[in-house]
C-alpha positions in Angstrom: 0.0 0.0 0.0 1.5 3.3 -1.0 1.7 6.3 1.4 -1.2 8.0 -0.5 -3.6 5.0 -0.3 -6.0 4.9 2.6 -6.6 1.7 4.6 -10.1 0.2 4.2 -12.5 1.6 6.9 -10.4 4.8 7.3 -12.0 8.0 6.2 -9.5 10.1 4.2 -11.1 13.2 5.5 -10.3 12.7 9.2 -7.6 13.8 11.5 -6.9 13.2 15.2 -4.6 15.0 17.5 -3.3 14.0 20.9 -2.7 17.2 22.9 -0.2 16.6 25.8 1.3 20.0 26.5 -0.4 23.1 27.9 2.1 25.9 27.9 1.5 29.0 25.7 4.0 28.0 23.0 2.8 24.4 22.9 -0.9 25.3 22.7 -0.6 26.9 19.3 0.3 23.9 17.1 -2.6 21.6 17.9 -5.2 24.4 17.6 -3.8 25.9 14.5 -3.6 22.4 12.8 -7.1 21.5 14.1 -8.8 24.7 12.9 -7.0 24.6 9.6 -7.9 21.0 9.1 -11.6 21.7 9.9 -11.5 24.7 7.5 -10.2 22.3 4.8 -13.2 20.0 5.3 -11.6 17.4 7.6 -13.4 15.9 10.5 -11.1 16.8 13.4 -10.8 15.2 16.9 -8.5 16.5 19.6 -7.7 14.3 22.7 -6.5 16.4 25.6 -4.5 14.5 28.2 -2.1 15.2 31.0 -0.6 18.7 30.7 -2.7 19.4 27.6 -5.9 19.1 29.5 -5.8 22.6 31.1 -6.3 24.0 27.5 -9.9 23.1 28.0 -10.3 24.9 31.3 -12.7 27.9 31.3 -9.9 29.9 33.1 -6.6 29.5 31.3 -3.5 31.3 32.5 -1.0 30.1 29.8 2.7 30.7 30.5 5.8 30.0 28.5 9.0 28.7 30.0 12.4 29.4 28.5 14.0 26.7 30.8 15.3 23.9 28.7 14.1 25.6 25.5 17.2 26.7 23.6 15.2 27.4 20.5 13.3 30.2 22.3 14.9 33.4 20.9 12.8 36.5 21.3 13.1 39.5 18.9 14.7 42.2 21.0 16.8 45.3 20.3 16.9 44.5 16.6 18.1 40.9 16.9 16.9 37.5 18.2 18.1 36.9 21.8 18.1 33.6 23.6 18.0 33.2 27.4 20.6 31.1 29.2 19.0 28.4 31.4 20.6 29.9 34.6 18.6 33.1 34.0 15.3 31.1 33.7 15.8 29.9 37.2 15.3 33.4 38.6 11.9 33.9 40.1 9.6 36.0 37.8 11.5 35.3 34.5 8.8 32.9 33.2 6.2 35.5 33.9 8.2 38.2 32.1 8.9 35.8 29.2 5.1 35.0 29.0 4.2 38.7 29.0 6.8 39.3 26.2 5.3 36.4 24.2 1.8 37.5 24.7 2.7 41.1 23.6 4.5 39.8 20.5 1.4 37.7 19.7 -0.8 40.7 20.0 1.5 43.0 18.1 1.8 40.6 15.2 -1.9 40.0 15.0 -1.8 36.3 15.8 -5.0 34.9 17.3 -5.0 34.1 21.0 -5.4 30.5 22.2 -8.8 31.5 23.5 -9.8 32.7 20.0 -8.4 29.6 18.3 -10.2 27.4 20.8 -13.5 29.2 20.1 -12.8 28.8 16.5 -12.3 25.0 17.0 -15.7 24.8 18.8 -17.4 26.8 16.1 -15.9 24.5 13.4 -17.3 21.4 15.2 -13.8 20.0 16.1 -14.4 17.2 18.5 -12.8 18.1 21.9 -12.2 15.1 24.1 -11.0 15.5 27.7 -9.2 12.5 29.2 -11.3 11.3 32.1 -8.4 9.7 33.9 -6.4 13.0 33.7 -9.5 15.0 34.8 -9.7 12.7 37.9 -5.9 12.6 38.5 -5.6 16.4 38.6 -8.9 16.8 40.4 -10.7 18.9 37.8 -14.4 18.7 37.4 -16.6 18.9 34.3 -17.7 22.4 35.5 -14.1 23.6 35.1 -14.2 22.8 31.4 -15.6 25.0 28.6 -18.9 23.9 27.1 -18.8 21.4 24.2 -16.1 19.1 25.7 -16.7 15.4 25.7 -15.2 13.0 28.3 -13.3 9.9 27.1 -10.4 7.7 27.9 -7.7 5.9 26.0 -10.2 3.6 24.3 -12.1 6.6 23.0 -9.0 8.0 21.5 -7.8 4.7 20.0 -11.3 4.3 18.4 -10.9 7.7 16.8 -7.3 7.2 15.8 -7.9 3.8 14.1 -10.5 5.5 11.9 -8.4 8.6 11.2 -6.3 9.2 8.1 -4.0 11.7 9.9 -2.9 11.1 13.5 -0.7 13.7 15.3 0.9 13.6 18.7 1.7 17.1 20.0 
């Protein structure tokens, strides 16, 4: 079977995404891919587990951490400056980096995560919250935005085995 052929029983117009990270910088890829896929006519499902689950909370306070992220170089003073890991250990640096990133996002006219999440809901992207993670981190259904469905690993596997595109982010 070539890479362009679709397995029997798999809908070629489907995509699933496992969302495992919930920092500001890691929240963008799954929502951008999901909303773009939906806009292109794909049936998209997103499965939020572990640290990705907070992206479904009504109250998000997304942060970015430069610690252990050598690729994070911010445009400052006419060039791209990175931050040494030792500086990241200073209290308040993550908050400052998060403010800088949010300001850059706003300045460049990039949609916020809240806006992308609303777009996903409007586009009928299936948002699945991992029930085990919900229990583990002591969240309740009331903490989540409207339109979220609860499911477990079996729910995701059922979706994934029927999806033509499967992404892990």
